[in-house]
C-alpha positions, 0 to 999 in steps of 0.5 A, spaced: 656 664 915 649 663 912 648 665 905 644 671 903 643 669 896 636 670 893 631 664 894 632 658 890 627 660 884 627 655 879 625 656 873 619 659 870 614 654 868 607 654 865 605 647 862 600 650 857 605 654 853 610 648 852 610 646 845 605 640 844 608 633 841 616 636 842 620 632 847 621 636 854 629 635 853 633 634 847 640 635 847 645 633 841 652 634 841 653 638 847 661 639 849 663 644 854 671 645 855 674 649 861 681 650 858 684 643 857 679 639 860 673 637 857 667 637 862 662 634 857 664 631 851 659 630 845 653 628 850 646 626 846 640 626 851 632 625 849 627 625 855 620 624 853 614 626 856 612 622 862 619 619 863 622 619 870 629 619 867 635 618 871 642 622 869 647 617 873 654 618 873 660 618 879 661 625 882 665 629 877 662 626 871 659 632 868 652 631 870 651 638 873 655 642 867 650 638 862 644 641 866 647 648 866 647 647 859 640 644 858 638 650 862 642 656 858 645 657 864 652 656 861 654 656 853 656 650 850 662 650 846 658 646 841 652 642 840 644 645 842 639 643 847 632 644 847 626 644 852 620 643 849 623 645 842 626 651 844 633 653 845 634 657 852 640 661 848 636 663 843 629 664 846 631 666 853 626 665 859 621 663 854 624 657 853 624 655 860 616 655 860 614 649 863 620 647 866 622 648 874 627 645 879 634 646 881 641 645 880 646 643 885 643 645 892 637 650 893 638 656 896 633 661 901 634 667 905 635 663 912 632 669 916 625 668 913 620 663 914 619 658 909 613 661 907 616 668 906 621 665 901 616 661 897 612 668 897 618 671 894 619 666 889 611 666 887 612 674 886 618 673 881 613 668 877 607 672 877 600 669 875 597 664 880 603 662 883 602 665 890 595 661 890 599 654 889 603 655 895 599 652 900 598 646 896 606 645 894 607 646 902 602 640 903 605 636 898 612 636 901 610 636 908 612 642 910 605 646 912 606 645 919 613 648 919 612 654 914 612 659 919 619 657 921 625 661 919 629 657 914 636 657 918 633 652 923 631 647 917 634 641 916 638 639 910 632 635 908 627 640 909 631 645 905 631 640 899 623 639 900 622 647 900 626 647 894 621 642 891 616 646 893 619 652 890 619 649 883 611 646 884 608 653 885 610 654 878 606 648 876 611 645 872 611 640 866 618 638 867 622 638 873 629 637 874 632 635 880 640 635 881 642 630 887 636 631 891 638 626 896 645 628 897 647 629 904 640 626 907 640 621 912 636 614 910 629 616 912 630 623 909 632 619 902 626 615 903 622 620 904 625 624 898 624 618 893 617 617 895 616 625 894 619 624 887 615 618 885 608 621 887 610 627 883 611 623 877 605 619 878 601 626 877 604 626 870 610 631 871 616 629 867 622 628 871 630 628 870 633 626 876 641 627 876 644 622 881 650 618 883 646 613 887 644 607 883 639 604 888 635 611 887 635 611 880 634 603 879 628 605 884 625 611 881 627 611 873 624 608 867 629 611 862 636 613 864 643 615 861 649 613 864 655 618 864 663 617 865 668 622 864 663 627 860 661 622 855 654 618 855 656 611 855 649 608 855 642 611 854 635 607 853 630 604 858 632 601 864 629 594 864 633 593 857 639 595 860 638 590 866 636 584 861 642 586 856 647 582 859 643 575 858 640 570 863 644 569 870 643 564 876 644 565 883 647 558 886 647 555 893 650 548 894 652 544 900 660 545 897 660 552 894 668 551 893 667 545 889 661 548 885 665 553 883 670 548 880 664 544 877 661 551 874 667 553 871 668 547 866 661 546 865 659 548 857 655 554 856 656 557 863 660 563 864 662 569 868 662 564 874 663 569 881 662 569 888 656 573 890 654 574 897 653 567 900 653 563 894 655 563 887 653 567 880 653 564 874 651 566 866 647 561 863 641 560 859 636 555 861 639 549 857 646 550 860 643 551 867 639 544 867 646 541 865 650 545 870 645 542 875 646 535 873 653 536 873 653 538 880 649 532 882 654 527 879 659 531 883 656 529 889 653 536 891 647 538 894 643 544 890 640 548 895 638 554 890 639 555 883 634 561 881 634 566 875 637 573 878 637 579 874 643 583 874 643 590 879 644 597 876 650 597 880 653 591 877 652 593 870 654 600 872 661 598 874 661 593 868 660 599 863 665 604 867 670 600 869 670 593 865 667 587 868 670 581 872 673 578 866 677 584 865 673 586 859 673 594 857 667 598 858 662 598 853 662 605 849 655 603 845 649 607 846 642 604 846 638 609 841 632 613 845 
């Protein structure tokens, strides 16, 4: 059965009313329990103006619950969340000035056209929202389908219509909860291009996702959550460089190279990686390794620096690394 819920109106927005000099999002000590289950456990977040901020974690990690608390949709058991310096639980709808987006999937009247749904959203918002409908439809590339009923839209089109509904509110902060979930590869690519374009226009974006490639491609700062707790918050580039230098190695005999590297001073965490090996080493240790490999009669096809991927670091943080080290619980200050 198709939903008859009202249009996915995101949240009231007017960036001119957003308090100057305050972070778009600042949360401290958020806790939410459901019976004996702690869904969100002492979460701290700071999203600065201009950030494309990734909120990364596996399904069930507490991301959506945290977003609902940030927006005042549910009350935390402890802690406080502010949007542009305002607490939604204290100031109500006024705290949502400058904020738009959707939590979980956007919903619309399926028997109405895309444009008519946006007109209803604009009527709720008032002001000049109706005058921004055409621009929003152009931005999400739905102008040529605006007259079609939403019931005939693909999943990706509905996601883009949800963003259009947010854009007619002229937001300073855009909150997107898993916007590419359920999309095919082409739809995921198009959604990422759209998010990047909006960020380039100066909109601060909080992107909640469990897709690491998506966060690595789009975000400059991020928080990683696991079982309701933040285990890393900070710059993405600092995280990617936090594990020290790594090298990718390919030789004429990688089996033998694996043995040589494992016993070479200054070389650690030697592992297979695709069609070669990955080793942790500084420049001096890498130079020593190259000499040792030649002395062992091996030809070096490649020995090049290689930064760790976000996926690799995510699993090290949440599951322990290849050497069995426990997940790190340290946070990098915002």
